[in-house]
PAZAPA-4460 file (N, C-alpha, C; in steps of 0.05 Angstrom, whole numbers, plus 32768, in hexadecimal, padded with zeros to 4 digits):
% residues 325
    n_x    n_y    n_z   ca_x   ca_y   ca_z    c_x    c_y    c_z   seq   type   mol
   893E   8697   88E5   894C   8698   88CB   8952   867C   88C1     1      M     A
   895D   866B   88D3   8964   864F   88CB   894B   8640   88C2     2      F     A
   8935   8643   88D1   891C   8635   88C9   8912   863F   88AE     3      V     A
   8915   8659   88AA   890C   8664   8890   891C   8659   8879     4      Y     A
   8936   8657   887C   8947   864D   8866   8940   8630   8861     5      I     A
   893C   8620   8876   8935   8603   8872   891A   8601   8863     6      I     A
   8907   8612   886B   88ED   8611   885D   88EF   8619   8840     7      R     A
   8900   862D   883A   8903   8635   881E   8911   861F   880E     8      R     A
   8924   8611   881A   8931   85FB   880C   891D   85E5   8806     9      I     A
   890B   85DF   8819   88F7   85CB   8815   88E3   85D4   87FF    10      L     A
   88DD   85ED   87FE   88CB   85F8   87E9   88D9   85F5   87CE    11      Y     A
   88F3   85F6   87CE   8902   85F5   87B4   8901   85D9   87A8    12      A     A
   88FD   85C4   87B8   88FE   85A9   87AD   88E8   85A5   8798    13      I     A
   88CE   85AB   879D   88BA   85A7   8788   88BF   85B9   8770    14      P     A
   88CB   85D1   8774   88D1   85E2   875E   88E6   85D5   874B    15      I     A
   88FB   85CA   8757   8910   85BD   8748   8905   85A4   8739    16      L     A
   88F3   8596   8747   88E6   857E   873A   88D6   8587   8722    17      I     A
   88C7   859D   8725   88B7   85A7   870F   88C9   85B1   86F7    18      G     A
   88DF   85BF   86FE   88F1   85C8   86E9   88FD   85B0   86DA    19      V     A
   8905   859C   86E9   8910   8584   86DE   88FC   8575   86CC    20      N     A
   88E3   8574   86D5   88CE   8567   86C6   88C9   8575   86AB    21      L     A
   88C8   8590   86AC   88C4   859F   8693   88DC   859B   8680    22      I     A
   88F4   859A   868B   890C   8595   867A   890A   857A   866C    23      T     A
   8903   8565   867B   8900   854B   866F   88EB   854B   865A    24      F     A
   88D4   8557   865F   88BE   8556   864C   88C5   8565   8632    25      M     A
   88D1   857D   8635   88D8   858D   861E   88ED   857F   860D    26      L     A
   8902   8574   861A   8918   8568   860B   890E   854F   85FC    27      F     A
   88FF   853E   860A   88F7   8524   85FD   88DF   8527   85EB    28      F     A
   88D3   853F   85EB   88BF   8545   85D6   88CC   854A   85BB    29      M     A
   88E5   8553   85BC   88F4   855A   85A4   8906   8543   859B    30      V     A
   8912   8535   85AF   8925   8520   85A9   891D   8506   85B6    31      N     A
   8921   84F1   85A8   891D   84D6   85B4   8939   84CB   85BB    32      S     A
   893A   84B8   85CD   8954   84AC   85D4   8963   84A1   85BB    33      P     A
   8954   8497   85A8   8960   848D   858F   896D   84A4   857F    34      D     A
   8960   84BB   857E   896B   84D2   8571   8985   84DB   857F    35      D     A
   8984   84DB   8599   899C   84E3   85A9   89B3   84D0   85A4    36      M     A
   89AD   84B6   85A2   89C2   84A2   859D   89CE   84A6   8582    37      A     A
   89BE   84AB   856E   89C9   84B0   8553   89DA   84C9   8552    38      R     A
   89D1   84DE   8560   89E1   84F7   8560   89FC   84F3   856E    39      A     A
   89FD   84E4   8584   8A15   84E0   8593   8A28   84CC   8586    40      Q     A
   8A1D   84B7   857A   8A2E   84A3   856D   8A3B   84AE   8554    41      L     A
   8A2C   84BE   8546   8A37   84CD   852F   8A3F   84BC   8517    42      G     A
   8A38   84A3   8517   8A3F   8492   8500   8A2A   8494   84EA    43      A     A
   8A32   848F   84D2   8A1F   8491   84BC   8A0A   847A   84BD    44      K     A
   8A13   8462   84C4   8A01   844C   84C6   8A02   8441   84E2    45      Q     A
   89F0   844A   84F2   89EE   8441   850E   89DB   842A   8510    46      V     A
   89E4   8414   851A   89D4   83FC   851B   89C2   83FD   8534    47      T     A
   89AB   83EF   8533   8999   83EF   854B   89A7   83E4   8564    48      P     A
   89BB   83D2   8560   89C9   83C7   8577   89DA   83DD   8584    49      E     A
   89E7   83EE   8574   89F7   8404   857F   89E5   8418   858E    50      L     A
   89CE   841E   8583   89BB   8430   8590   89B2   8425   85AB    51      I     A
   89AB   840B   85AA   89A1   83FE   85C3   89B7   83FE   85D8    52      R     A
   89CF   83F8   85D0   89E6   83F7   85E3   89EB   8413   85EF    53      S     A
   89EA   8427   85DE   89EE   8443   85E7   89D9   844B   85FB    54      W     A
   89C0   8444   85F6   89AB   844C   8609   89AD   843D   8623    55      K     A
   89B5   8423   8622   89B8   8414   863B   89CE   841E   864C    56      E     A
   89E4   8427   8640   89FB   8431   864F   89F4   844B   865E    57      E     A
   89E1   845B   8654   89DB   8475   865F   89BF   8475   866D    58      R     A
   89B2   845F   866D   8998   845D   867B   8980   8467   866A    59      G     A
   8984   846E   8651   896F   8478   8640   895C   8462   8636    60      Y     A
   8962   8449   863E   8950   8433   8636   8938   8431   8648    61      D     A
   8939   8440   865F   8922   8440   8672   890B   8451   8668    62      K     A
   88F2   844B   866F   88DC   845D   8668   88E0   8478   8676    63      P     A
   88D3   848D   866A   88D8   84A8   8674   88CA   84AD   868F    64      L     A
   88B0   84A8   8691   88A2   84AE   86AA   8894   8496   86B7    65      F     A
   888A   8483   86A7   887C   846C   86B2   8888   8452   86A6    66      I     A
   8890   8440   86B8   889C   8427   86AF   8887   8411   86B3    67      N     A
   8879   840A   869D   8864   83F6   869F   886E   83DA   86A3    68      S     A
   8888   83D6   869F   8894   83BB   86A3   889A   83B5   86C0    69      R     A
   889A   83CA   86D1   88A0   83C6   86EE   8886   83C4   86FE    70      S     A
   8889   83BD   8717   8872   83BA   8729   8874   83CE   8740    71      E     A
   885C   83D6   874B   885B   83E7   8762   8868   8403   875E    72      G     A
   8876   840C   8772   8883   8426   8771   8898   8428   875B    73      I     A
   88A3   8410   8754   88B7   8410   873F   88AD   8419   8724    74      A     A
   8893   8419   8720   8888   8424   8707   8890   8441   8704    75      K     A
   8893   844F   871A   889A   846C   8719   88B8   8470   871E    76      V     A
   88C3   8461   8731   88DF   8466   8738   88F3   845A   8723    77      T     A
   88EB   8444   8716   88FD   8438   8702   88F8   8445   86E7    78      D     A
   88FB   845F   86E6   88F7   846F   86CD   890F   8482   86C9    79      T     A
   8912   848B   86B1   8928   849E   86AB   8926   84B7   86BB    80      L     A
   890D   84C2   86BE   8909   84DB   86CC   8912   84D9   86E9    81      F     A
   8909   84C5   86F7   890F   84C2   8714   892C   84BC   8718    82      V     A
   8937   84AA   8709   8953   84A2   870C   8966   84BA   8708    83      Q     A
   8961   84C9   86F3   8972   84E0   86ED   896D   84F7   8700    84      E     A
   8955   84FB   8709   894F   8510   871C   895C   850C   8737    85      S     A
   895C   84F3   8740   8969   84ED   875A   8987   84F3   8758    86      L     A
   8993   84EE   8742   89B0   84F4   873F   89B4   8512   8740    87      K     A
   89A2   8521   8734   89A5   853E   8733   89A2   854A   874F    88      L     A
   898F   8540   875F   898B   854B   877A   89A2   8544   878D    89      F     A
   89B2   8530   8786   89CA   852B   8795   89E2   8538   8789    90      S     A
   89DD   8549   8774   89F2   8557   8766   8A06   8544   8759    91      F     A
   89FC   852D   8751   8A0C   851A   8741   8A04   851D   8724    92      D     A
   8A13   852D   8716   8A0B   8533   86FA   8A13   851E   86E7    93      F     A
   8A23   850B   86F0   8A2A   84F4   86DF   8A3B   84FB   86C7    94      G     A
   8A37   84EC   86B2   8A47   84F0   8699   8A35   84F9   8683    95      F     A
   8A40   8509   8671   8A31   8512   865A   8A2C   84FB   8647    96      S     A
   8A1B   84FF   8633   8A16   84EB   861F   8A2F   84E5   860E    97      D     A
   8A43   84F7   860F   8A5C   84F2   8602   8A72   84E7   8615    98      A     A
   8A68   84DE   862D   8A7A   84D2   8641   8A8E   84E5   864E    99      N     A
   8A86   84FE   8652   8A97   8511   8660   8A8B   8516   867C   100      R     A
   8A9D   8519   868F   8A94   851E   86AB   8A89   853B   86AD   101      D     A
   8A6E   853C   86B1   8A61   8556   86B1   8A6A   8567   86C9   102      I     A
   8A6D   855B   86E0   8A76   856A   86F8   8A91   8577   86F3   103      G     A
   8AA4   8568   86E7   8ABE   8573   86E2   8ABD   8589   86CD   104      S     A
   8AAC   8586   86B9   8AA8   859B   86A5   8A9E   85B4   86B1   105      D     A
   8A8B   85B2   86C3   8A7F   85C9   86D0   8A94   85D8   86E0   106      I     A
   8AA4   85C9   86F0   8AB9   85D6   8700   8ACE   85E4   86EE   107      K     A
   8AD4   85D7   86D7   8AE8   85E3   86C5   8ADE   85FC   86B7   108      E     A
   8AC4   85FC   86B0   8AB9   8612   86A0   8AAD   8628   86B1   109      R     A
   8AAB   8624   86CB   8A9F   8638   86DC   8AB0   8652   86DE   110      M     A
   8ACA   864F   86DF   8ADC   8666   86E1   8ADC   8678   86C8   111      M     A
   8ADC   866D   86B0   8AD9   867F   8698   8ABF   868E   8698   112      P     A
   8AA9   8681   86A1   8A90   868F   86A3   8A91   86A6   86B7   113      S     A
   8A9D   86A1   86CE   8AA0   86B6   86E3   8AB2   86CC   86D9   114      L     A
   8AC7   86C5   86CA   8ADA   86D9   86C0   8ACC   86EE   86AF   115      A     A
   8AB6   86E6   86A2   8AA6   86F9   8691   8A90   8705   86A2   116      I     A
   8A81   86F5   86B0   8A69   86FE   86BD   8A6E   8710   86D5   117      A     A
   8A83   870A   86E5   8A87   871A   86FD   8A8F   8737   86F7   118      L     A
   8AA4   873C   86E6   8AAA   8758   86E0   8A93   8766   86D2   119      P     A
   8A84   8758   86C1   8A6D   8764   86B3   8A59   876D   86C8   120      T     A
   8A53   875C   86DB   8A40   8762   86F0   8A48   8779   8701   121      F     A
   8A61   877A   870A   8A6B   878F   871C   8A6C   87AA   870D   122      M     A
   8A77   87AA   86F5   8A79   87C3   86E7   8A5E   87CE   86DF   123      I     A
   8A4C   87BC   86D7   8A31   87C4   86CF   8A22   87CF   86E7   124      A     A
   8A25   87C3   86FE   8A17   87CC   8716   8A20   87E8   871E   125      L     A
   8A3B   87ED   871F   8A45   8807   8726   8A3D   881C   8711   126      I     A
   8A40   8815   86F8   8A3A   8828   86E2   8A1C   882F   86E2   127      T     A
   8A0B   881C   86E4   89EE   8821   86E3   89E4   8832   86FA   128      N     A
   89EE   882B   8712   89E6   883B   872A   89F0   8857   8728   129      I     A
   8A09   885A   871F   8A15   8875   871D   8A06   8886   8709   130      S     A
   8A00   887B   86F2   89F1   888A   86DD   89D5   8890   86E6   131      L     A
   89C8   887D   86F4   89AD   8882   86FE   89AC   8898   8712   132      A     A
   89C0   8899   8724   89C2   88AF   8738   89C7   88CA   872A   133      L     A
   89D7   88CA   8715   89DC   88E2   8705   89C2   88EC   86F8   134      L     A
   89B3   88DA   86ED   899A   88E3   86E0   8985   88EC   86F4   135      L     A
   8985   88E0   870C   8973   88EA   8721   897B   8905   872A   136      V     A
   8995   890A   872C   899F   8924   8734   8996   893A   8720   137      L     A
   8996   8933   8706   898E   8946   86F1   8972   893E   86E6   138      F     A
   8961   8933   86F6   8947   892A   86EE   8937   8940   86E0   139      R     A
   8929   8939   86CB   8919   894C   86BC   8928   895E   86A9   140      G     A
   8943   895B   86A8   8953   896C   8697   8956   895F   867C   141      S     A
   8964   896D   866A   8969   8962   864F   897A   8949   8651   142      V     A
   898E   8949   8663   899F   8932   8667   898F   891A   866F   143      L     A
   897D   891D   8681   896C   8907   868B   895B   88FC   8674   144      D     A
   894E   890E   8665   893D   8905   864F   894D   88F7   8639   145      T     A
   8964   8903   8632   8975   88F7   861D   897F   88DC   8625   146      S     A
   8988   88D9   863D   8992   88BF   8646   897D   88AA   8647   147      M     A
   8964   88B1   864E   894F   889E   864E   8948   8895   8631   148      M     A
   894A   88A7   861E   8946   889F   8602   895C   888C   85F9   149      I     A
   8975   8892   8600   898B   8881   85F9   8988   8865   8607   150      V     A
   897F   8865   8620   897C   884C   862F   8967   883A   8621   151      A     A
   8951   8846   8618   893C   8837   860B   8947   882C   85F0   152      V     A
   8957   883C   85E2   8963   8833   85C9   8976   881B   85CD   153      M     A
   8986   881D   85E3   8998   8807   85E9   8989   87ED   85EF   154      I     A
   8973   87F0   85FE   8962   87D9   8605   8954   87CD   85ED   155      M     A
   894F   87DD   85D9   893F   87D4   85C2   8950   87C4   85AE   156      S     A
   896A   87C5   85B0   897B   87B7   859E   8984   879D   85AA   157      I     A
   8984   8788   859A   898B   876D   85A3   89A9   876D   85AC   158      S     A
   89AE   875E   85C2   89C9   875B   85CB   89DC   874E   85B7   159      G     A
   89D0   873E   85A5   89E0   8732   8590   89ED   8746   857D   160      L     A
   89DE   875D   8579   89E9   8772   8568   8A02   877E   8575   161      F     A
   8A02   8783   858F   8A19   878E   859D   8A31   877B   859C   162      Y     A
   8A2C   8761   859D   8A42   874E   859C   8A4F   874F   8581   163      I     A
   8A3F   874D   856B   8A4A   874D   8550   8A57   8767   854A   164      I     A
   8A4A   877E   8551   8A55   8798   854C   8A70   879C   855B   165      A     A
   8A70   8793   8574   8A89   8795   8584   8AA0   8785   8578   166      G     A
   8A9A   876D   856F   8AAF   875C   8563   8AB9   8768   8549   167      Q     A
   8AA7   8773   8539   8AB0   877F   851F   8AC0   8799   8525   168      V     A
   8AB6   87AA   8536   8AC3   87C4   853B   8ADD   87C1   854A   169      L     A
   8ADD   87B4   8561   8AF4   87B4   8572   8B09   879E   856B   170      F     A
   8B00   8789   855D   8B12   8773   8557   8B1B   8773   853A   171      S     A
   8B07   8775   8527   8B0E   8772   850B   8B19   878C   84FF   172      K     A
   8B0D   87A3   8507   8B15   87BC   84FB   8B2C   87C9   850B   173      I     A
   8B29   87CC   8525   8B3D   87DA   8535   8B52   87C7   8541   174      W     A
   8B4D   87AD   8542   8B60   8799   854D   8B69   879F   8569   175      H     A
   8B57   87A9   857A   8B5E   87B0   8595   8B5F   8797   85A7   176      W     A
   8B4C   8785   85A3   8B4A   876D   85B3   8B45   8755   85A1   177      V     A
   8B4B   873C   85AB   8B45   8724   859B   8B27   8721   8597   178      P     A
   8B1F   8716   8580   8B03   8713   857A   8AF6   86FD   858B   179      I     A
   8B05   86E9   8592   8AFB   86D3   85A3   8B12   86C4   85B0   180      S     A
   8B0C   86B2   85C2   8B20   86A2   85CF   8B20   86A7   85ED   181      G     A
   8B30   8697   85FB   8B32   869A   8618   8B4C   868F   8622   182      F     A
   8B58   869C   8636   8B70   8692   8644   8B6C   8698   8662   183      E     A
   8B77   8686   8672   8B76   868A   868F   8B8C   869D   8698   184      S     A
   8B89   86A9   86AF   8B9D   86BB   86B9   8B9B   86D7   86AD   185      G     A
   8BAF   86E8   86B4   8BAF   8703   86AB   8BB3   8706   868D   186      W     A
   8BBE   86F2   8680   8BC2   86F3   8663   8BA7   86F1   8654   187      S     A
   8B92   86E8   8663   8B78   86E5   8656   8B66   86FE   8659   188      G     A
   8B71   8713   8665   8B61   872B   8669   8B58   8737   864E   189      V     A
   8B6A   8735   863A   8B64   8740   8620   8B4C   8733   8613   190      K     A
   8B46   871A   861B   8B2F   870B   8610   8B14   8713   861D   191      F     A
   8B15   871D   8635   8AFC   8723   8643   8AF4   8740   8642   192      I     A
   8B06   8752   8639   8B00   876E   8638   8AE7   8774   8627   193      I     A
   8AE7   876A   860F   8AD1   876F   85FC   8AB7   8763   8606   194      L     A
   8AB6   874A   860E   8A9C   873F   8619   8A92   874F   8630   195      P     A
   8AA3   8757   8642   8A9B   8767   865A   8A8F   8782   8651   196      V     A
   8A9D   8790   863F   8A94   87A9   8635   8A78   87A7   8628   197      M     A
   8A75   8792   8618   8A5B   878E   860A   8A45   8787   861E   198      I     A
   8A4C   8776   8631   8A38   876F   8646   8A2F   8787   8656   199      G     A
   8A42   8798   865D   8A3A   87B0   866D   8A29   87C3   865C   200      V     A
   8A32   87C8   8643   8A23   87DB   8632   8A07   87D1   862A   201      F     A
   8A05   87B7   8625   89EB   87AC   861D   89D6   87AD   8633   202      A     A
   89DF   87AD   864D   89CD   87AE   8663   89C9   87C9   8670   203      G     A
   89D7   87DD   8665   89D7   87F7   8672   89BC   8805   866F   204      I     A
   89AE   8800   8659   8994   880D   8656   8980   8804   866A   205      G     A
   897C   87EA   866D   8969   87DF   8680   8972   87E5   869D   206      A     A
   898C   87E3   86A2   8996   87E8   86BD   8992   8804   86C7   207      G     A
   8999   8818   86B6   8997   8834   86BD   8979   883B   86C2   208      V     A
   8968   8832   86B0   894B   8839   86B3   8940   882D   86CD   209      R     A
   8948   8815   86D4   893E   8807   86EC   8947   8816   8705   210      W     A
   8962   881A   8707   896C   8828   871F   8962   8845   8721   211      Y     A
   895E   8852   870B   8954   886D   870B   8937   886D   8716   212      R     A
   8927   885A   870F   890C   8859   8719   890C   8854   8738   213      S     A
   891F   8844   8741   8921   883F   875E   8928   8858   876D   214      I     A
   893C   8867   8763   8945   887F   8770   8930   8896   876E   215      F     A
   8921   8897   8758   890C   88AB   8756   88F6   88A6   8769   216      L     A
   88F0   888D   876E   88DC   8886   8782   88E5   888F   879E   217      E     A
   88FE   888B   87A4   8909   8892   87BE   890B   88B1   87C2   218      Q     A
   8911   88BF   87AD   8916   88DC   87AF   88FD   88EC   87B5   219      I     A
   88E6   88E0   87B2   88CD   88EE   87B8   88C2   88E6   87D4   220      N     A
   88D2   88D8   87E3   88C9   88D0   87FE   88CC   88E7   8812   221      Q     A
   88BE   88E4   8828   88BE   88FA   883C   88DA   88FE   8849   222      D     A
   88E9   88E8   884C   8903   88EB   8859   8916   88FB   8848   223      Y     A
   8912   88FB   882D   8923   890B   881C   891C   8929   881F   224      V     A
   8902   892F   8821   88FA   894B   8826   8905   8955   8840   225      R     A
   8905   8943   8854   8910   894B   886F   892E   8951   886D   226      T     A
   893C   8940   885D   8959   8944   885A   895F   895E   884C   227      A     A
   894F   8965   8838   8953   897E   882A   894D   8996   883C   228      R     A
   8938   8992   884D   8930   89A8   885F   8946   89AE   8874   229      A     A
   8957   899A   887A   896D   899D   888C   8985   89AB   887F   230      K     A
   8983   89B0   8865   8998   89BE   8857   89AD   89AC   8849   231      G     A
   89A7   8992   8847   89BA   8980   883A   89BA   8986   881C   232      L     A
   89D1   8983   880F   89D3   8987   87F2   89C6   8970   87E4   233      S     A
   89C1   8974   87CA   89B4   895F   87BA   89C6   8946   87B8   234      E     A
   89E0   894A   87B6   89F2   8933   87B5   89F2   8923   87CF   235      L     A
   89F2   8931   87E6   89F0   8922   87FF   89D6   8914   8803   236      K     A
   89C1   8920   87F8   89A7   8913   87F9   89A7   88F9   87E8   237      V     A
   89B2   88FB   87D0   89B3   88E4   87BE   89C4   88CD   87CA   238      L     A
   89DD   88D3   87D1   89EF   88BE   87DA   89EC   88B7   87F7   239      F     A
   89E3   88C9   8807   89E0   88C3   8824   89C5   88B7   882B   240      G     A
   89B0   88BC   881B   8995   88B3   8822   8988   88A2   880C   241      H     A
   8987   88AE   87F4   8979   88A0   87DE   8986   8886   87D7   242      V     A
   89A1   8887   87D4   89AF   886E   87CC   89AD   8859   87E2   243      L     A
   89B0   8861   87FB   89AF   884E   8811   8994   8842   8814   244      R     A
   897F   8852   8812   8964   8847   8814   895A   8839   87FB   245      N     A
   8968   883D   87E5   8961   882F   87CC   896F   8814   87CB   246      G     A
   8980   880D   87DE   898F   87F4   87DD   897D   87DB   87DF   247      M     A
   8967   87DD   87EE   8955   87C6   87F1   894A   87BC   87D7   248      L     A
   893D   87CD   87C7   8933   87C3   87AD   894A   87BB   879A   249      P     A
   8961   87C9   879D   8977   87C1   878C   8981   87A5   8792   250      I     A
   8980   879E   87AC   8988   8783   87B4   8977   876D   87A6   251      L     A
   895E   8774   87A1   894D   8760   8794   8958   8757   877A   252      T     A
   8963   8769   876A   896D   8762   8750   898A   8759   8751   253      G     A
   8999   8762   8765   89B6   875D   8766   89BC   8742   8772   254      V     A
   89B2   873C   878A   89B9   8724   8798   89AF   870B   8789   255      V     A
   8997   870D   877C   898D   86F6   876E   899D   86EF   8755   256      V     A
   89AC   8703   874B   89BC   86FF   8733   89D7   86F2   8739   257      V     A
   89E1   86F6   8752   89FC   86ED   8758   8A00   86CF   8754   258      I     A
   89EE   86BD   875F   89F3   86A1   875A   89F2   8699   873C   259      P     A
   89E2   86A7   872C   89E0   86A0   8710   89F9   86A8   8700   260      T     A
   8A0B   86B8   870C   8A23   86BF   86FE   8A34   86A7   86F6   261      L     A
   8A31   8692   8707   8A41   8679   8701   8A38   866C   86E7   262      F     A
   8A20   8671   86DE   8A15   8663   86C7   8A1F   866E   86AC   263      M     A
   8A2A   8687   86AD   8A34   8692   8694   8A1F   869D   8682   264      G     A
   8A28   86A8   866B   8A16   86B4   8657   8A16   86A2   863F   265      S     A
   89FF   8699   8637   89FD   8686   8620   8A08   8692   8606   266      L     A
   89FD   86A9   85FF   8A04   86B5   85E5   8A20   86C0   85E6   267      I     A
   8A27   86CF   85FB   8A41   86DC   85FD   8A58   86C8   85FB   268      M     A
   8A56   86B2   860A   8A6B   869F   860A   8A6E   8690   85EF   269      E     A
   8A57   868B   85E3   8A57   867D   85C9   8A65   868E   85B3   270      S     A
   8A5F   86A8   85B2   8A69   86BA   859E   8A87   86C0   85A2   271      F     A
   8A90   86C1   85BB   8AAB   86C8   85C1   8ABD   86AF   85C7   272      F     A
   8AB2   8698   85C3   8AC2   8680   85C6   8ACD   867C   85E2   273      G     A
   8ABD   8683   85F6   8AC5   8681   8612   8ABC   8665   861D   274      I     A
   8ACE   8655   8627   8AC6   863A   8630   8AB8   863A   864B   275      P     A
   8AA2   8648   864D   8A94   864A   8666   8A7B   8638   8667   276      G     A
   8A6B   863B   867B   8A53   862B   867E   8A3D   8632   866A   277      L     A
   8A3D   864B   8661   8A2A   8654   864D   8A2E   8645   8632   278      G     A
   8A46   8646   8628   8A4C   8638   860F   8A4A   861A   8613   279      S     A
   8A4F   8610   862B   8A4C   85F4   8631   8A2F   85EB   862D   280      Y     A
   8A1D   85FB   8636   8A01   85F5   8634   89F8   85F7   8617   281      T     A
   8A01   860B   8608   89F9   860E   85EC   8A04   85F6   85DC   282      I     A
   8A1C   85EE   85E1   8A28   85D7   85D2   8A18   85BE   85D8   283      D     A
   8A0F   85BB   85F2   8A00   85A3   85F9   89E4   85A2   85EB   284      A     A
   89D8   85BA   85E9   89BE   85BB   85DA   89C2   85B4   85BD   285      I     A
   89D7   85BF   85B1   89DC   85BA   8594   89E2   859C   858F   286      N     A
   89F0   8590   85A2   89F7   8573   859E   89E3   8560   85AA   287      S     A
   89CC   856B   85B4   89B7   855C   85C0   89C1   854B   85D8   288      Q     A
   89D3   8556   85E7   89DD   8547   85FF   89CB   854D   8617   289      D     A
   89B8   853C   861B   89A4   8541   8630   89B0   8541   864C   290      F     A
   89C4   8531   8651   89D1   852F   866B   89DB   854A   8674   291      A     A
   89E8   8559   8662   89F2   8573   8668   89DC   8587   866B   292      I     A
   89C8   8586   8659   89B2   8599   8659   89A3   8598   8674   293      V     A
   899C   8580   867C   898C   857E   8696   899D   8587   86AE   294      K     A
   89B7   8581   86AD   89C9   8589   86C3   89CB   85A7   86C4   295      A     A
   89CD   85B5   86AD   89D0   85D2   86AE   89B6   85E0   86B5   296      M     A
   89A0   85D5   86AC   8986   85E1   86B3   8981   85DE   86D1   297      V     A
   8987   85C7   86DB   8984   85C2   86F8   8996   85D4   8708   298      F     A
   89AF   85D6   8700   89C2   85E7   870F   89BA   8604   870E   299      L     A
   89B1   860D   86F7   89A7   8629   86F4   8990   862E   8707   300      G     A
   897D   861B   8709   8966   861E   871B   896F   8620   8738   301      S     A
   8982   860F   873F   898D   860F   875B   8999   862A   8761   302      V     A
   89A9   8635   874F   89B6   864F   8754   89A1   8665   8756   303      F     A
   898D   8664   8746   8978   8679   8747   8969   8678   8762   304      Y     A
   8963   8660   876B   8955   865D   8785   8967   8667   879C   305      I     A
   8981   8661   879A   8994   866B   87AE   8994   868A   87AE   306      I     A
   8993   8695   8796   8992   86B3   8794   897A   86BE   87A1   307      G     A
   8963   86B2   879E   894A   86BB   87AB   894C   86BA   87C9   308      L     A
   8957   86A4   87D3   895A   86A1   87F0   896E   86B6   87FB   309      I     A
   8984   86BB   87ED   8997   86CF   87F5   898B   86EB   87F5   310      L     A
   8979   86F0   87E2   896B   8709   87E1   895A   870E   87FA   311      T     A
   894B   86F9   8801   893A   86FC   8819   894B   8700   8832   312      D     A
   8962   86F2   8834   8973   86F5   884B   8980   8711   884C   313      I     A
   8987   871B   8834   8994   8736   8833   8980   874C   883C   314      S     A
   8966   8747   8837   8952   875A   8840   8954   875F   885E   315      Y     A
   8958   874A   886E   8959   874C   888B   8972   875B   8894   316      T     A
   8987   875A   8883   89A0   8768   888A   899F   8786   8885   317      L     A
   8990   878E   8870   898F   87AA   8868   8975   87B8   8872   318      F     A
   8961   87A9   8879   8948   87B4   8882   893F   87A6   889B   319      D     A
   8943   87B1   88B3   893C   87A3   88CC   891E   879E   88CF   320      P     A
   890E   87AC   88BE   88F1   87A8   88BF   88E8   878D   88B4   321      R     A
   88F9   8781   88A3   88F3   8767   8896   88FC   8751   88A8   322      V     A
   88EA   873F   88AF   88F0   8729   88C0   88E9   870F   88B1   323      K     A
   88FB   86FC   88B2   88F6   86E2   88A5   88EC   86CE   88BB   324      L     A
   88D6   86C2   88B4   88CB   86AE   88C7   88BF   8696   88B9   325      S     A
***
């Protein structure tokens, strides 16, 4: 197990380098360091001296990939890509282009993201599995067919529609919950109710259909026929056998999502004014703050890789046939 984890971590290094490389290429294809300096300085008349000073303070005066002014290995190492990548791999996110400590910002904004993502994830998981089991119990019936039509309809509508409709209906018309904002502690529960409800409802279509397909695959297996032949009721078959044996494919989608909960939801946080990591990333993109963008992309990639490793490890816990080597 230990050797497997080390090997997967080593495999992750070139993946993270590739992700970082693509991030640099895409960002600097759209923005030049001079454009970034003008956007951050925000003055109407920015002098070349101010731009040069701004770039030198943040290291943007270095060449992106190849430094022709250096000799030997320094041609590659004395570049913006290598210098910034080394900091990221040591989890030194440095300061944003607006001189804010990115590490402190991430720690501060992580909890608001979790306050939305964690209850949404837990409620959606329980709701989707329960509804999927119900449809499998009444498979082939009018209820099953109707719910599948509704699920496809929910999937076909953009999540942005649910956000706007929820804000108009529950906040502007009925005044049940605030339209946006965030507070820490129990007093802030009123701010997260609507985002959580919308997050659960927007994903219910895809979730129910996916879990239903998993359980339908299990219910046609030989062990289910054997359980029925022993006289077990359909409910005992579903909850005692189908659900338990369907846990392995469910883990594939569940465990890999858990680390990404820390990253927040880009659209949800922006529309509801939640000071989480999602809105933090959106604000950085809008302000062309490359230091924050590369840090968040790198951190998201790390969390996703951790999720994949946790998924493989969880296989060995729930299925003794799977061995990691």
